[in-house]
N, C-alpha and C positions, 0 to 999 in steps of 0.2 A: 567440529563444523555442526551448526544446526539447521533444520529443515525449517521452511516457514510456508506460508501461502498468504497472497495478497490482492484483493478484492477491491474494484472501486468504482466508482461513477464520474466521468469526468464533465462539467459544465459547459454547454455548450458556447459561450461567450468567451470571447477575445478579453485575456484578462493579463494586465501588465505586459502588453505587446506581444502574447503568447496565445494563439488560438488554440482549440481543440488537440488537433492534431501535432501540434507541435508540443504540448503537454504529452500527451499519448506517446508520442514517440520519445521525450525524453524519461519518464517513466521507464518503460521497457529497455530502452539503453542504459539508465542509472540502475537495474536490477538486474539484466546481464553484466555492467561490469564489475557488481558487488559477487556476483555468484559463478562467474566463469563460463562453463560450458555446462554446467548442469542446471539446467529449466526445465520445464515443463509449461507450455503457454497454448495450447491448443483450443482452449473456450474463451470466450470474448470476456474482456475485464478480469481475468482472474490468471494469476502465475503461481505456480508453484517452485519452489527453489531451496538451492542449500547455498548457504554463506558460511563463511569465518567472521560473522558480526553479531553484537548481540540486538536485543530487538529494537533499543534505543536508537542505535547506528542504521537497523534498517528504516524506522520512521523517518529519521532526520534526511537519510538519503532520499525518499518518497517525497517528502516536503519539500526538498528542493526541487525535484522535477517538476511539480504540479501546484497548483495555486491552494494551499490550507483553508483558505477561506471559503472557497466554491466548490470546490471539489472534494470528494468522500472518498477516504481510504478505510480498510480494513485490514489490519495485518495478523495473521496467527502463528506462533509458534507450534511447531508439533513437536517438540520436544520438550516442554514444560506447559502447563496449563498457564500461557501468556498470549496476551493479546491487547493489541493498541488503535483506536479508532481517532481519525480527527477528518474534520471537514464538518460539513452543515449535515448533521442528524436529527432528524424530526421524531422519529421514531425508537423511544427508550424500550421497546422490549428485547433489544439487542443485549442489553445489560442483565436483563432477568434471564435469556437462552446462555449468555456466556456471563457468569457471574464473575469471573477475574478479569474480564475488559476493562482497560483504562482508558480516559480518554489522553491522547498525546496533545 
């Protein structure tokens, strides 16, 4: 089982018939499903959780819950130097700060 954190910003628009709240709830629900009862979400737009999934599977789960074209999501594995980002990112400093980060 691996430990991950996920940080995100969701676009305010309704996208594909799903508004902000629908996508927010879908993301939390998807992470709860893959992590079982082992998660922490006490700060805004941040979830720390364990899952018996690869980082690619976590990315796929998150992408299905939100709009990857409009919503920005950053996922980091705490067990390895592995991280993925998808969505609109206009600040490439993140790649200097996290040289192991890959676009998903």
